[in-house]
C-alpha positions, 0 to 999 in steps of 0.5 A, spaced: 500 500 500 502 506 497 503 512 503 498 518 501 504 523 503 511 523 505 514 525 511 516 532 508 509 533 507 507 533 514 513 536 518 512 543 521 517 547 517 514 554 518 511 557 524 504 559 520 501 560 527 506 566 528 503 569 521 496 568 522 495 575 525 497 578 518 494 573 513 488 571 516 481 574 513 476 576 518 470 576 515 465 575 521 465 579 528 461 575 533 455 579 537 455 578 544 460 577 550 465 572 550 464 565 552 466 562 558 472 559 556 475 565 552 480 570 554 479 577 551 481 584 551 478 590 549 481 594 543 483 601 545 482 606 539 484 612 543 480 613 549 480 607 553 473 604 555 470 611 554 471 611 546 465 606 545 459 608 542 453 608 547 447 606 543 440 603 544 438 596 542 432 591 543 431 584 543 427 580 538 425 572 537 426 569 530 422 564 528 426 559 532 425 562 538 432 565 539 433 572 541 437 577 537 439 584 539 437 589 534 441 596 534 436 602 534 439 607 529 437 613 525 435 621 526 434 623 534 427 624 533 426 617 531 430 613 536 427 617 541 420 614 538 423 607 538 425 607 545 418 609 547 415 604 543 419 598 543 419 593 548 425 591 552 430 596 550 436 597 553 442 602 553 449 599 552 456 600 550 458 597 544 464 594 546 469 592 541 474 586 543 478 580 541 479 573 544 485 570 544 483 565 539 483 571 534 475 572 534 473 579 534 467 581 537 462 586 539 459 586 546 453 590 548 455 592 555 449 595 559 450 602 561 450 603 569 447 609 571 446 608 578 450 602 581 445 602 587 439 600 583 443 596 577 442 589 577 448 585 579 449 582 572 450 589 569 455 592 574 459 586 574 459 585 567 461 593 566 467 592 571 469 586 567 469 589 560 473 595 563 478 590 566 479 587 559 481 594 556 488 592 559 489 585 561 487 578 558 480 577 562 475 572 562 467 572 564 463 567 567 456 566 569 454 566 577 447 564 576 446 563 584 448 570 585 446 573 579 452 576 577 458 575 573 465 572 575 471 576 573 478 571 572 484 574 570 490 571 566 495 570 571 501 569 566 499 575 561 505 573 557 503 566 555 499 569 550 503 571 544 504 579 543 501 579 536 499 586 533 492 583 532 491 584 539 493 591 539 490 594 533 483 591 530 483 588 523 476 591 522 475 598 523 470 599 529 464 601 524 465 596 520 465 591 526 459 593 528 455 592 521 458 585 521 456 583 528 449 586 527 448 583 520 443 588 518 439 587 524 438 595 524 431 599 526 432 606 523 425 608 521 418 607 521 418 602 516 422 597 519 417 591 520 419 590 528 417 598 529 411 597 525 409 591 529 410 594 536 403 597 535 401 605 537 402 608 544 395 611 546 395 616 551 390 615 557 385 620 558 388 621 565 395 624 561 391 628 556 387 631 562 394 633 565 396 636 559 390 640 558 391 642 566 384 639 568 388 635 573 394 637 576 400 632 576 
């Protein structure tokens, strides 16, 4: 029986992994927080964590019942109307980062306005996202305590110092577009916006506006 290959065919004569950051094509960007086994870092595009856009998202189920975030975009008046009309709307930081396995991601990190009233998930998620701006970090769920657990990679130098970990292979706006995959609500004609119904003000609210009832 003839061998299908020679020994020379399988010998690792080059460190191809070293060249991955410059030769790998980044056609996709994950949407969501890194996985429980992922070490990740956030990209510093010049202003640290504060550089990430604060946006509104809403989550809707697809035909299989799986929820997907939709980004609310467009003119200020429309965004204001959409926030009032759509259910399950959340204000988030569009966090841009990469895992140690070269997977870029956009993670909608909940905005925390008041730490005393915020959910434990939101507080710990924000803290971990900020920690990931300078060190390889991991996030795991702690459901019994309604929070995330922050793990710090003890040997930070165990991850090679590749350029792709410092400079994103895809610019921020393009990464957001790739992550949301056309799930944008930007005007009144969007099916999700149209299916949300119409806000009807009660007679009580109208009476307040007319001054008949004092608020």
